[in-house]
TORVOLO-718110 format. One record per residue (C-alpha): x, y, z; residue in three letters; residue number from 1. Coordinates in steps of 0.25 Angstrom, whole numbers. Example, Ala and Ser with C-alpha at 12.3 -4.5 7.8 and 13.67 -1.06 7.14 Angstrom:
TORVOLO-718110
<c1 49; c2 -18; c3 31; resn Ala; resi 1>
<c1 55; c2 -4; c3 29; resn Ser; resi 2>
This chain:
TORVOLO-718110
<c1 -184; c2 283; c3 439; resn Unk; resi 1>
<c1 -176; c2 290; c3 427; resn Unk; resi 2>
<c1 -162; c2 295; c3 429; resn Unk; resi 3>
<c1 -167; c2 309; c3 429; resn Unk; resi 4>
<c1 -176; c2 307; c3 440; resn Unk; resi 5>
<c1 -165; c2 301; c3 450; resn Unk; resi 6>
<c1 -161; c2 310; c3 461; resn Unk; resi 7>
<c1 -146; c2 313; c3 463; resn Unk; resi 8>
<c1 -141; c2 308; c3 476; resn Unk; resi 9>
<c1 -132; c2 315; c3 486; resn Unk; resi 10>
<c1 -117; c2 314; c3 481; resn Unk; resi 11>
<c1 -121; c2 312; c3 466; resn Unk; resi 12>
<c1 -119; c2 323; c3 455; resn Unk; resi 13>
<c1 -132; c2 329; c3 449; resn Unk; resi 14>
<c1 -136; c2 322; c3 436; resn Unk; resi 15>
<c1 -139; c2 330; c3 424; resn Unk; resi 16>
<c1 -153; c2 329; c3 419; resn Unk; resi 17>
<c1 -167; c2 335; c3 420; resn Unk; resi 18>
<c1 -173; c2 331; c3 434; resn Unk; resi 19>
<c1 -159; c2 328; c3 441; resn Unk; resi 20>
<c1 -160; c2 332; c3 455; resn Unk; resi 21>
<c1 -149; c2 336; c3 465; resn Unk; resi 22>
<c1 -150; c2 332; c3 480; resn Unk; resi 23>
<c1 -148; c2 343; c3 490; resn Unk; resi 24>
<c1 -134; c2 346; c3 492; resn Unk; resi 25>
<c1 -129; c2 339; c3 479; resn Unk; resi 26>
<c1 -127; c2 352; c3 472; resn Unk; resi 27>
<c1 -118; c2 357; c3 482; resn Unk; resi 28>
<c1 -110; c2 344; c3 483; resn Unk; resi 29>
<c1 -109; c2 344; c3 467; resn Unk; resi 30>
<c1 -103; c2 358; c3 468; resn Unk; resi 31>
<c1 -93; c2 355; c3 478; resn Unk; resi 32>
<c1 -88; c2 342; c3 470; resn Unk; resi 33>
<c1 -87; c2 350; c3 457; resn Unk; resi 34>
<c1 -79; c2 361; c3 464; resn Unk; resi 35>
<c1 -70; c2 351; c3 470; resn Unk; resi 36>
<c1 -68; c2 342; c3 458; resn Unk; resi 37>
<c1 -65; c2 354; c3 449; resn Unk; resi 38>
<c1 -56; c2 363; c3 458; resn Unk; resi 39>
<c1 -42; c2 365; c3 455; resn Unk; resi 40>
<c1 -39; c2 368; c3 470; resn Unk; resi 41>
<c1 -29; c2 380; c3 473; resn Unk; resi 42>
<c1 -28; c2 383; c3 458; resn Unk; resi 43>
<c1 -42; c2 389; c3 458; resn Unk; resi 44>
<c1 -46; c2 403; c3 459; resn Unk; resi 45>
<c1 -53; c2 403; c3 472; resn Unk; resi 46>
<c1 -64; c2 413; c3 477; resn Unk; resi 47>
<c1 -57; c2 426; c3 483; resn Unk; resi 48>
<c1 -62; c2 423; c3 497; resn Unk; resi 49>
<c1 -54; c2 409; c3 496; resn Unk; resi 50>
<c1 -41; c2 415; c3 490; resn Unk; resi 51>
<c1 -30; c2 419; c3 499; resn Unk; resi 52>
<c1 -25; c2 434; c3 498; resn Unk; resi 53>
<c1 -11; c2 430; c3 492; resn Unk; resi 54>
<c1 -17; c2 422; c3 481; resn Unk; resi 55>
<c1 -27; c2 433; c3 478; resn Unk; resi 56>
<c1 -15; c2 443; c3 477; resn Unk; resi 57>
<c1 -8; c2 433; c3 468; resn Unk; resi 58>
<c1 -20; c2 431; c3 459; resn Unk; resi 59>
<c1 -21; c2 446; c3 457; resn Unk; resi 60>
<c1 -7; c2 448; c3 454; resn Unk; resi 61>
<c1 -6; c2 457; c3 466; resn Unk; resi 62>
<c1 4; c2 450; c3 475; resn Unk; resi 63>
<c1 16; c2 444; c3 467; resn Unk; resi 64>
<c1 26; c2 441; c3 478; resn Unk; resi 65>
<c1 23; c2 440; c3 493; resn Unk; resi 66>
<c1 34; c2 441; c3 503; resn Unk; resi 67>
<c1 36; c2 428; c3 511; resn Unk; resi 68>
<c1 26; c2 427; c3 523; resn Unk; resi 69>
<c1 17; c2 438; c3 518; resn Unk; resi 70>
<c1 2; c2 435; c3 520; resn Unk; resi 71>
<c1 -8; c2 443; c3 512; resn Unk; resi 72>
<c1 -20; c2 449; c3 518; resn Unk; resi 73>
<c1 -33; c2 446; c3 509; resn Unk; resi 74>
<c1 -36; c2 461; c3 511; resn Unk; resi 75>
<c1 -23; c2 465; c3 505; resn Unk; resi 76>
<c1 -27; c2 459; c3 491; resn Unk; resi 77>
<c1 -34; c2 470; c3 483; resn Unk; resi 78>
<c1 -45; c2 464; c3 475; resn Unk; resi 79>
<c1 -56; c2 473; c3 469; resn Unk; resi 80>
<c1 -70; c2 467; c3 467; resn Unk; resi 81>
<c1 -83; c2 472; c3 462; resn Unk; resi 82>
<c1 -96; c2 470; c3 470; resn Unk; resi 83>
<c1 -100; c2 459; c3 461; resn Unk; resi 84>
<c1 -96; c2 444; c3 464; resn Unk; resi 85>
<c1 -84; c2 438; c3 457; resn Unk; resi 86>
<c1 -84; c2 425; c3 451; resn Unk; resi 87>
<c1 -73; c2 414; c3 447; resn Unk; resi 88>
<c1 -73; c2 408; c3 434; resn Unk; resi 89>
<c1 -65; c2 398; c3 426; resn Unk; resi 90>
<c1 -58; c2 401; c3 412; resn Unk; resi 91>
<c1 -53; c2 388; c3 407; resn Unk; resi 92>
<c1 -47; c2 378; c3 408; resn Unk; resi 93>
<c1 -55; c2 375; c3 395; resn Unk; resi 94>
<c1 -56; c2 389; c3 391; resn Unk; resi 95>
<c1 -50; c2 390; c3 377; resn Unk; resi 96>
<c1 -43; c2 404; c3 380; resn Unk; resi 97>
<c1 -35; c2 398; c3 392; resn Unk; resi 98>
<c1 -25; c2 392; c3 382; resn Unk; resi 99>
<c1 -27; c2 378; c3 388; resn Unk; resi 100>
<c1 -32; c2 372; c3 400; resn Unk; resi 101>
<c1 -30; c2 384; c3 409; resn Unk; resi 102>
<c1 -41; c2 388; c3 419; resn Unk; resi 103>
<c1 -42; c2 403; c3 424; resn Unk; resi 104>
<c1 -51; c2 405; c3 436; resn Unk; resi 105>
<c1 -55; c2 420; c3 436; resn Unk; resi 106>
<c1 -63; c2 428; c3 447; resn Unk; resi 107>
<c1 -71; c2 438; c3 439; resn Unk; resi 108>
<c1 -79; c2 450; c3 442; resn Unk; resi 109>
<c1 -88; c2 452; c3 430; resn Unk; resi 110>
<c1 -78; c2 450; c3 419; resn Unk; resi 111>
<c1 -66; c2 455; c3 426; resn Unk; resi 112>
<c1 -56; c2 445; c3 431; resn Unk; resi 113>
<c1 -52; c2 447; c3 446; resn Unk; resi 114>
<c1 -44; c2 435; c3 449; resn Unk; resi 115>
<c1 -39; c2 423; c3 441; resn Unk; resi 116>
<c1 -31; c2 410; c3 442; resn Unk; resi 117>
<c1 -26; c2 401; c3 432; resn Unk; resi 118>
<c1 -29; c2 386; c3 435; resn Unk; resi 119>
<c1 -20; c2 376; c3 428; resn Unk; resi 120>
<c1 -18; c2 361; c3 428; resn Unk; resi 121>
<c1 -28; c2 356; c3 418; resn Unk; resi 122>
<c1 -17; c2 352; c3 408; resn Unk; resi 123>
<c1 -7; c2 346; c3 418; resn Unk; resi 124>
<c1 2; c2 335; c3 412; resn Unk; resi 125>
<c1 14; c2 334; c3 422; resn Unk; resi 126>
<c1 25; c2 336; c3 412; resn Unk; resi 127>
<c1 35; c2 340; c3 422; resn Unk; resi 128>
<c1 33; c2 327; c3 430; resn Unk; resi 129>
<c1 33; c2 319; c3 417; resn Unk; resi 130>
<c1 46; c2 326; c3 413; resn Unk; resi 131>
<c1 52; c2 320; c3 425; resn Unk; resi 132>
<c1 48; c2 306; c3 420; resn Unk; resi 133>
<c1 54; c2 308; c3 406; resn Unk; resi 134>
<c1 68; c2 307; c3 402; resn Unk; resi 135>
<c1 75; c2 320; c3 399; resn Unk; resi 136>
<c1 75; c2 316; c3 384; resn Unk; resi 137>
<c1 60; c2 314; c3 385; resn Unk; resi 138>
<c1 58; c2 328; c3 392; resn Unk; resi 139>
<c1 55; c2 336; c3 379; resn Unk; resi 140>
<c1 44; c2 328; c3 375; resn Unk; resi 141>
<c1 37; c2 331; c3 388; resn Unk; resi 142>
<c1 40; c2 346; c3 390; resn Unk; resi 143>
<c1 37; c2 350; c3 375; resn Unk; resi 144>
<c1 22; c2 347; c3 379; resn Unk; resi 145>
<c1 21; c2 358; c3 390; resn Unk; resi 146>
<c1 20; c2 371; c3 382; resn Unk; resi 147>
<c1 15; c2 365; c3 369; resn Unk; resi 148>
<c1 15; c2 378; c3 362; resn Unk; resi 149>
<c1 30; c2 379; c3 364; resn Unk; resi 150>
<c1 35; c2 365; c3 366; resn Unk; resi 151>
<c1 49; c2 368; c3 361; resn Unk; resi 152>
<c1 52; c2 377; c3 372; resn Unk; resi 153>
<c1 48; c2 366; c3 382; resn Unk; resi 154>
<c1 57; c2 357; c3 376; resn Unk; resi 155>
<c1 68; c2 367; c3 376; resn Unk; resi 156>
<c1 68; c2 371; c3 390; resn Unk; resi 157>
<c1 68; c2 356; c3 394; resn Unk; resi 158>
<c1 79; c2 353; c3 385; resn Unk; resi 159>
<c1 88; c2 365; c3 390; resn Unk; resi 160>
<c1 86; c2 360; c3 404; resn Unk; resi 161>
<c1 90; c2 346; c3 401; resn Unk; resi 162>
<c1 102; c2 350; c3 393; resn Unk; resi 163>
<c1 107; c2 359; c3 405; resn Unk; resi 164>
<c1 106; c2 347; c3 414; resn Unk; resi 165>
<c1 113; c2 339; c3 404; resn Unk; resi 166>
<c1 124; c2 350; c3 402; resn Unk; resi 167>
<c1 123; c2 348; c3 386; resn Unk; resi 168>
<c1 125; c2 359; c3 376; resn Unk; resi 169>
<c1 115; c2 359; c3 365; resn Unk; resi 170>
<c1 121; c2 361; c3 351; resn Unk; resi 171>
<c1 118; c2 375; c3 345; resn Unk; resi 172>
<c1 110; c2 370; c3 334; resn Unk; resi 173>
<c1 100; c2 363; c3 344; resn Unk; resi 174>
<c1 99; c2 376; c3 352; resn Unk; resi 175>
<c1 96; c2 384; c3 339; resn Unk; resi 176>
<c1 86; c2 374; c3 335; resn Unk; resi 177>
<c1 79; c2 375; c3 349; resn Unk; resi 178>
<c1 79; c2 390; c3 348; resn Unk; resi 179>
<c1 72; c2 389; c3 334; resn Unk; resi 180>
<c1 62; c2 380; c3 338; resn Unk; resi 181>
<c1 58; c2 387; c3 351; resn Unk; resi 182>
<c1 57; c2 401; c3 344; resn Unk; resi 183>
<c1 48; c2 395; c3 334; resn Unk; resi 184>
<c1 40; c2 389; c3 345; resn Unk; resi 185>
<c1 39; c2 402; c3 352; resn Unk; resi 186>
<c1 33; c2 408; c3 339; resn Unk; resi 187>
<c1 23; c2 397; c3 338; resn Unk; resi 188>
<c1 19; c2 398; c3 352; resn Unk; resi 189>
<c1 17; c2 413; c3 352; resn Unk; resi 190>
<c1 10; c2 412; c3 338; resn Unk; resi 191>
<c1 1; c2 402; c3 345; resn Unk; resi 192>
<c1 -2; c2 411; c3 357; resn Unk; resi 193>
<c1 -5; c2 423; c3 347; resn Unk; resi 194>
<c1 -15; c2 414; c3 340; resn Unk; resi 195>
<c1 -22; c2 409; c3 353; resn Unk; resi 196>
<c1 -21; c2 423; c3 359; resn Unk; resi 197>
<c1 -28; c2 428; c3 347; resn Unk; resi 198>
<c1 -39; c2 418; c3 348; resn Unk; resi 199>
<c1 -41; c2 421; c3 363; resn Unk; resi 200>
<c1 -43; c2 436; c3 359; resn Unk; resi 201>
<c1 -53; c2 432; c3 347; resn Unk; resi 202>
<c1 -43; c2 432; c3 336; resn Unk; resi 203>
<c1 -46; c2 419; c3 329; resn Unk; resi 204>
<c1 -37; c2 424; c3 317; resn Unk; resi 205>
<c1 -25; c2 424; c3 326; resn Unk; resi 206>
<c1 -27; c2 410; c3 330; resn Unk; resi 207>
<c1 -27; c2 405; c3 315; resn Unk; resi 208>
<c1 -15; c2 413; c3 312; resn Unk; resi 209>
<c1 -7; c2 409; c3 324; resn Unk; resi 210>
<c1 -9; c2 394; c3 322; resn Unk; resi 211>
<c1 -5; c2 396; c3 307; resn Unk; resi 212>
<c1 9; c2 402; c3 311; resn Unk; resi 213>
<c1 11; c2 392; c3 322; resn Unk; resi 214>
<c1 8; c2 381; c3 313; resn Unk; resi 215>
<c1 20; c2 385; c3 304; resn Unk; resi 216>
<c1 29; c2 384; c3 317; resn Unk; resi 217>
<c1 24; c2 371; c3 321; resn Unk; resi 218>
<c1 26; c2 365; c3 307; resn Unk; resi 219>
<c1 40; c2 369; c3 308; resn Unk; resi 220>
<c1 41; c2 362; c3 322; resn Unk; resi 221>
<c1 35; c2 350; c3 316; resn Unk; resi 222>
<c1 45; c2 349; c3 305; resn Unk; resi 223>
<c1 56; c2 351; c3 315; resn Unk; resi 224>
<c1 51; c2 342; c3 327; resn Unk; resi 225>
<c1 41; c2 333; c3 321; resn Unk; resi 226>
<c1 30; c2 339; c3 330; resn Unk; resi 227>
<c1 22; c2 352; c3 330; resn Unk; resi 228>
<c1 22; c2 353; c3 345; resn Unk; resi 229>
<c1 28; c2 346; c3 357; resn Unk; resi 230>
<c1 41; c2 343; c3 349; resn Unk; resi 231>
<c1 51; c2 336; c3 358; resn Unk; resi 232>
<c1 61; c2 343; c3 349; resn Unk; resi 233>
<c1 70; c2 351; c3 359; resn Unk; resi 234>
<c1 77; c2 340; c3 367; resn Unk; resi 235>
<c1 88; c2 339; c3 377; resn Unk; resi 236>
<c1 101; c2 340; c3 369; resn Unk; resi 237>
<c1 95; c2 348; c3 357; resn Unk; resi 238>
<c1 83; c2 345; c3 348; resn Unk; resi 239>
<c1 77; c2 333; c3 342; resn Unk; resi 240>
<c1 81; c2 335; c3 328; resn Unk; resi 241>
<c1 88; c2 345; c3 319; resn Unk; resi 242>
<c1 80; c2 355; c3 311; resn Unk; resi 243>
<c1 74; c2 349; c3 298; resn Unk; resi 244>
<c1 79; c2 353; c3 284; resn Unk; resi 245>
<c1 73; c2 366; c3 279; resn Unk; resi 246>
<c1 70; c2 371; c3 293; resn Unk; resi 247>
<c1 76; c2 385; c3 290; resn Unk; resi 248>
<c1 66; c2 387; c3 279; resn Unk; resi 249>
<c1 55; c2 383; c3 288; resn Unk; resi 250>
<c1 59; c2 393; c3 299; resn Unk; resi 251>
<c1 61; c2 404; c3 289; resn Unk; resi 252>
<c1 47; c2 401; c3 284; resn Unk; resi 253>
<c1 42; c2 403; c3 298; resn Unk; resi 254>
<c1 50; c2 416; c3 300; resn Unk; resi 255>
<c1 45; c2 421; c3 286; resn Unk; resi 256>
<c1 30; c2 419; c3 291; resn Unk; resi 257>
<c1 28; c2 421; c3 306; resn Unk; resi 258>
<c1 33; c2 435; c3 308; resn Unk; resi 259>
<c1 23; c2 440; c3 297; resn Unk; resi 260>
<c1 12; c2 432; c3 303; resn Unk; resi 261>
<c1 15; c2 438; c3 317; resn Unk; resi 262>
<c1 14; c2 452; c3 311; resn Unk; resi 263>
<c1 0; c2 448; c3 306; resn Unk; resi 264>
<c1 -3; c2 443; c3 320; resn Unk; resi 265>
<c1 1; c2 457; c3 325; resn Unk; resi 266>
<c1 -7; c2 464; c3 315; resn Unk; resi 267>
<c1 -19; c2 455; c3 318; resn Unk; resi 268>
<c1 -19; c2 457; c3 333; resn Unk; resi 269>
<c1 -10; c2 468; c3 338; resn Unk; resi 270>
<c1 -18; c2 480; c3 333; resn Unk; resi 271>
<c1 -32; c2 473; c3 334; resn Unk; resi 272>
<c1 -41; c2 481; c3 343; resn Unk; resi 273>
<c1 -48; c2 470; c3 350; resn Unk; resi 274>
<c1 -35; c2 462; c3 352; resn Unk; resi 275>
<c1 -29; c2 475; c3 359; resn Unk; resi 276>
<c1 -41; c2 477; c3 368; resn Unk; resi 277>
<c1 -40; c2 462; c3 372; resn Unk; resi 278>
<c1 -25; c2 463; c3 376; resn Unk; resi 279>
<c1 -20; c2 477; c3 379; resn Unk; resi 280>
<c1 -20; c2 479; c3 394; resn Unk; resi 281>
<c1 -25; c2 465; c3 397; resn Unk; resi 282>
<c1 -18; c2 456; c3 406; resn Unk; resi 283>
<c1 -7; c2 466; c3 410; resn Unk; resi 284>
<c1 4; c2 460; c3 419; resn Unk; resi 285>
<c1 15; c2 469; c3 423; resn Unk; resi 286>
<c1 30; c2 465; c3 422; resn Unk; resi 287>
<c1 31; c2 464; c3 437; resn Unk; resi 288>
<c1 19; c2 455; c3 438; resn Unk; resi 289>
<c1 24; c2 446; c3 427; resn Unk; resi 290>
<c1 37; c2 444; c3 433; resn Unk; resi 291>
<c1 31; c2 441; c3 447; resn Unk; resi 292>
<c1 22; c2 431; c3 440; resn Unk; resi 293>
<c1 34; c2 424; c3 434; resn Unk; resi 294>
<c1 28; c2 427; c3 420; resn Unk; resi 295>
<c1 37; c2 425; c3 408; resn Unk; resi 296>
<c1 37; c2 425; c3 393; resn Unk; resi 297>
<c1 28; c2 435; c3 385; resn Unk; resi 298>
<c1 20; c2 438; c3 398; resn Unk; resi 299>
<c1 32; c2 444; c3 405; resn Unk; resi 300>
<c1 38; c2 450; c3 393; resn Unk; resi 301>
<c1 24; c2 457; c3 389; resn Unk; resi 302>
<c1 25; c2 464; c3 403; resn Unk; resi 303>
<c1 38; c2 470; c3 398; resn Unk; resi 304>
<c1 48; c2 461; c3 405; resn Unk; resi 305>
<c1 59; c2 457; c3 394; resn Unk; resi 306>
<c1 61; c2 442; c3 400; resn Unk; resi 307>
<c1 64; c2 432; c3 389; resn Unk; resi 308>
<c1 73; c2 420; c3 393; resn Unk; resi 309>
<c1 78; c2 420; c3 379; resn Unk; resi 310>
<c1 84; c2 434; c3 382; resn Unk; resi 311>
<c1 84; c2 435; c3 397; resn Unk; resi 312>
<c1 91; c2 421; c3 399; resn Unk; resi 313>
<c1 95; c2 416; c3 386; resn Unk; resi 314>
<c1 96; c2 401; c3 382; resn Unk; resi 315>
<c1 100; c2 394; c3 370; resn Unk; resi 316>
<c1 105; c2 405; c3 360; resn Unk; resi 317>
<c1 94; c2 416; c3 362; resn Unk; resi 318>
<c1 105; c2 425; c3 367; resn Unk; resi 319>
<c1 111; c2 425; c3 353; resn Unk; resi 320>
<c1 98; c2 429; c3 346; resn Unk; resi 321>
<c1 92; c2 443; c3 344; resn Unk; resi 322>
<c1 77; c2 444; c3 349; resn Unk; resi 323>
<c1 69; c2 454; c3 357; resn Unk; resi 324>
<c1 61; c2 451; c3 370; resn Unk; resi 325>
<c1 47; c2 456; c3 368; resn Unk; resi 326>
<c1 41; c2 463; c3 379; resn Unk; resi 327>
<c1 28; c2 470; c3 382; resn Unk; resi 328>
<c1 25; c2 483; c3 390; resn Unk; resi 329>
<c1 11; c2 481; c3 396; resn Unk; resi 330>
<c1 10; c2 466; c3 399; resn Unk; resi 331>
<c1 -4; c2 464; c3 394; resn Unk; resi 332>
<c1 -10; c2 454; c3 385; resn Unk; resi 333>
<c1 -6; c2 462; c3 373; resn Unk; resi 334>
<c1 8; c2 463; c3 377; resn Unk; resi 335>
<c1 9; c2 448; c3 378; resn Unk; resi 336>
<c1 3; c2 446; c3 364; resn Unk; resi 337>
<c1 13; c2 456; c3 359; resn Unk; resi 338>
<c1 25; c2 450; c3 365; resn Unk; resi 339>
<c1 22; c2 436; c3 360; resn Unk; resi 340>
<c1 19; c2 442; c3 346; resn Unk; resi 341>
<c1 33; c2 448; c3 345; resn Unk; resi 342>
<c1 40; c2 436; c3 351; resn Unk; resi 343>
<c1 35; c2 429; c3 339; resn Unk; resi 344>
<c1 43; c2 439; c3 331; resn Unk; resi 345>
<c1 55; c2 438; c3 340; resn Unk; resi 346>
<c1 55; c2 423; c3 339; resn Unk; resi 347>
<c1 55; c2 424; c3 324; resn Unk; resi 348>
<c1 67; c2 432; c3 324; resn Unk; resi 349>
<c1 74; c2 422; c3 333; resn Unk; resi 350>
<c1 70; c2 411; c3 324; resn Unk; resi 351>
<c1 76; c2 419; c3 312; resn Unk; resi 352>
<c1 89; c2 420; c3 320; resn Unk; resi 353>
<c1 89; c2 405; c3 324; resn Unk; resi 354>
<c1 87; c2 402; c3 309; resn Unk; resi 355>
<c1 100; c2 410; c3 305; resn Unk; resi 356>
<c1 108; c2 404; c3 316; resn Unk; resi 357>
<c1 105; c2 390; c3 317; resn Unk; resi 358>
<c1 118; c2 382; c3 317; resn Unk; resi 359>
<c1 122; c2 368; c3 312; resn Unk; resi 360>
<c1 125; c2 357; c3 321; resn Unk; resi 361>
<c1 118; c2 347; c3 331; resn Unk; resi 362>
<c1 104; c2 348; c3 335; resn Unk; resi 363>
<c1 107; c2 340; c3 348; resn Unk; resi 364>
<c1 118; c2 337; c3 357; resn Unk; resi 365>
<c1 127; c2 325; c3 353; resn Unk; resi 366>
<c1 126; c2 319; c3 367; resn Unk; resi 367>
<c1 122; c2 304; c3 366; resn Unk; resi 368>
<c1 117; c2 305; c3 380; resn Unk; resi 369>
<c1 107; c2 316; c3 377; resn Unk; resi 370>
<c1 103; c2 314; c3 363; resn Unk; resi 371>
<c1 100; c2 302; c3 354; resn Unk; resi 372>
<c1 108; c2 298; c3 342; resn Unk; resi 373>
<c1 104; c2 303; c3 328; resn Unk; resi 374>
<c1 92; c2 295; c3 322; resn Unk; resi 375>
<c1 100; c2 289; c3 311; resn Unk; resi 376>
<c1 110; c2 283; c3 320; resn Unk; resi 377>
<c1 100; c2 274; c3 327; resn Unk; resi 378>
<c1 99; c2 266; c3 314; resn Unk; resi 379>
<c1 114; c2 264; c3 313; resn Unk; resi 380>
<c1 119; c2 263; c3 327; resn Unk; resi 381>
<c1 115; c2 254; c3 339; resn Unk; resi 382>
<c1 122; c2 264; c3 348; resn Unk; resi 383>
<c1 114; c2 275; c3 343; resn Unk; resi 384>
<c1 101; c2 266; c3 345; resn Unk; resi 385>
<c1 105; c2 263; c3 359; resn Unk; resi 386>
<c1 108; c2 278; c3 361; resn Unk; resi 387>
<c1 94; c2 282; c3 356; resn Unk; resi 388>
<c1 87; c2 272; c3 364; resn Unk; resi 389>
<c1 94; c2 276; c3 377; resn Unk; resi 390>
<c1 91; c2 291; c3 375; resn Unk; resi 391>
<c1 76; c2 289; c3 373; resn Unk; resi 392>
<c1 74; c2 278; c3 383; resn Unk; resi 393>
<c1 83; c2 282; c3 395; resn Unk; resi 394>
<c1 86; c2 297; c3 391; resn Unk; resi 395>
<c1 98; c2 303; c3 397; resn Unk; resi 396>
<c1 102; c2 307; c3 411; resn Unk; resi 397>
<c1 104; c2 321; c3 415; resn Unk; resi 398>
<c1 114; c2 325; c3 426; resn Unk; resi 399>
<c1 108; c2 329; c3 439; resn Unk; resi 400>
<c1 104; c2 344; c3 441; resn Unk; resi 401>
<c1 93; c2 354; c3 439; resn Unk; resi 402>
<c1 91; c2 365; c3 429; resn Unk; resi 403>
<c1 81; c2 376; c3 425; resn Unk; resi 404>
<c1 80; c2 381; c3 411; resn Unk; resi 405>
<c1 71; c2 391; c3 404; resn Unk; resi 406>
<c1 67; c2 396; c3 390; resn Unk; resi 407>
<c1 58; c2 406; c3 385; resn Unk; resi 408>
<c1 45; c2 399; c3 380; resn Unk; resi 409>
<c1 34; c2 407; c3 373; resn Unk; resi 410>
<c1 27; c2 408; c3 386; resn Unk; resi 411>
<c1 39; c2 412; c3 395; resn Unk; resi 412>
<c1 50; c2 405; c3 403; resn Unk; resi 413>
<c1 49; c2 390; c3 401; resn Unk; resi 414>
<c1 58; c2 383; c3 412; resn Unk; resi 415>
<c1 62; c2 369; c3 414; resn Unk; resi 416>
<c1 68; c2 364; c3 428; resn Unk; resi 417>
<c1 74; c2 351; c3 427; resn Unk; resi 418>
<c1 81; c2 342; c3 439; resn Unk; resi 419>
<c1 89; c2 330; c3 435; resn Unk; resi 420>
<c1 93; c2 319; c3 444; resn Unk; resi 421>
<c1 103; c2 313; c3 434; resn Unk; resi 422>
<c1 93; c2 304; c3 428; resn Unk; resi 423>
<c1 86; c2 304; c3 414; resn Unk; resi 424>
<c1 74; c2 311; c3 419; resn Unk; resi 425>
<c1 72; c2 324; c3 426; resn Unk; resi 426>
<c1 70; c2 324; c3 441; resn Unk; resi 427>
<c1 62; c2 336; c3 440; resn Unk; resi 428>
<c1 56; c2 345; c3 429; resn Unk; resi 429>
<c1 49; c2 358; c3 430; resn Unk; resi 430>
<c1 44; c2 367; c3 419; resn Unk; resi 431>
<c1 42; c2 382; c3 421; resn Unk; resi 432>
<c1 31; c2 384; c3 411; resn Unk; resi 433>
<c1 29; c2 399; c3 408; resn Unk; resi 434>
<c1 14; c2 397; c3 405; resn Unk; resi 435>
<c1 12; c2 391; c3 419; resn Unk; resi 436>
<c1 19; c2 403; c3 426; resn Unk; resi 437>
<c1 13; c2 414; c3 417; resn Unk; resi 438>
<c1 -1; c2 409; c3 421; resn Unk; resi 439>
<c1 1; c2 415; c3 435; resn Unk; resi 440>
<c1 1; c2 429; c3 428; resn Unk; resi 441>
<c1 -13; c2 427; c3 423; resn Unk; resi 442>
<c1 -21; c2 431; c3 436; resn Unk; resi 443>
<c1 -13; c2 445; c3 436; resn Unk; resi 444>
<c1 -16; c2 447; c3 421; resn Unk; resi 445>
<c1 -31; c2 443; c3 422; resn Unk; resi 446>
<c1 -35; c2 451; c3 434; resn Unk; resi 447>
<c1 -44; c2 463; c3 431; resn Unk; resi 448>
<c1 -46; c2 459; c3 416; resn Unk; resi 449>
<c1 -59; c2 453; c3 410; resn Unk; resi 450>
<c1 -62; c2 439; c3 406; resn Unk; resi 451>
<c1 -59; c2 442; c3 392; resn Unk; resi 452>
<c1 -46; c2 448; c3 395; resn Unk; resi 453>
<c1 -42; c2 434; c3 402; resn Unk; resi 454>
<c1 -43; c2 427; c3 389; resn Unk; resi 455>
<c1 -33; c2 437; c3 383; resn Unk; resi 456>
<c1 -24; c2 436; c3 395; resn Unk; resi 457>
<c1 -23; c2 421; c3 397; resn Unk; resi 458>
<c1 -20; c2 420; c3 382; resn Unk; resi 459>
<c1 -9; c2 431; c3 384; resn Unk; resi 460>
<c1 -2; c2 422; c3 394; resn Unk; resi 461>
<c1 -1; c2 411; c3 384; resn Unk; resi 462>
<c1 -2; c2 399; c3 393; resn Unk; resi 463>
<c1 1; c2 385; c3 388; resn Unk; resi 464>
<c1 -6; c2 375; c3 398; resn Unk; resi 465>
<c1 3; c2 363; c3 394; resn Unk; resi 466>
<c1 14; c2 371; c3 401; resn Unk; resi 467>
<c1 6; c2 376; c3 413; resn Unk; resi 468>
<c1 1; c2 362; c3 416; resn Unk; resi 469>
<c1 14; c2 354; c3 412; resn Unk; resi 470>
């Protein structure tokens, strides 16, 4: 008897091939096993009949804050349906336009999205728990990999938290260097978004141009930090190394080039009829809804709320610089595009001011308990060698306490919560990732739109899944 003639016994999965037979009941068993093995549990979008009234209301953006003890009646949830049956489909996690391994489950009526739910966890790396097993001096190497499009902001917020616990004051030059690098990182991140957003809306030219300009910024980063991404450059106590010779000319070359290229993006996309049709009036989120959903960054500002931590809760020396907080009026996908495009211009203004005001001095604190000795001293002094060895093998101890610091990343409020128990490792570390929080506004934006609109809306949120699944 050949393999193709063998009959499948109960409990076995059916074998591919002509002539393969399935015993009675096996098909149902296979479907049950498949559903169980691939289910993401409570994360998934369930059939309407299996979904509670309060969850339905949240998914639809209808109920944002429920008084304690209030129970919703399913009849109170106003949901409009056609006569046809609806169906639930998956977009992602392998779909290229979900900007990483993001899965969106959608309930559709024809091509109209009635309900949707983001499902995450496909890139989970446990960076917060890993951070609790690393010395404070090693922490920047870990957090820089979360939001891989703005790694310097991750390093900054972590370093600020550690420095607040330590009670150290960073030298002015180190702070200005941090501001320079972070604003350039904001430019590169927004340019990257402009490129991928153009690709999502079928503008392949924008993808090519965006990568071209981003490459200029990354080349400067490589010159300063030694790496294009995941730099481990901003560290507790300052920065890893001073700016290299000729950095002023490199930054000036960026300032001479990027604003003009952004004007070209503006000309290419802003007035383009197809681009306007795909973005205007699509994925609208009101200021009240954006605030209730805890959205921050360009999503919140595009709704007309002028909330930018650099201006609203200034840190470093941002209160000494002149820049505008860009806001929208409608809160649609076009406004989110316009906010990011103009934020590139504002960051260029900030970089120009930082270039003029960069002071002389140390690039890190001169505290032997926090920072290692100069590299040249290691070859000359046994004490310096021992000092260097102890810093990188034992780290430094941080006084007991807890702290929360936040910075304005390209995606919104990026926060770091640290708890110290007086040892050389954090007892608890938690990151408030703006991409993670902003994702919960997706169901409200997607409701009532078309599947084609979903592509534009997901792109306009600018999620980075490394930060979501940290």
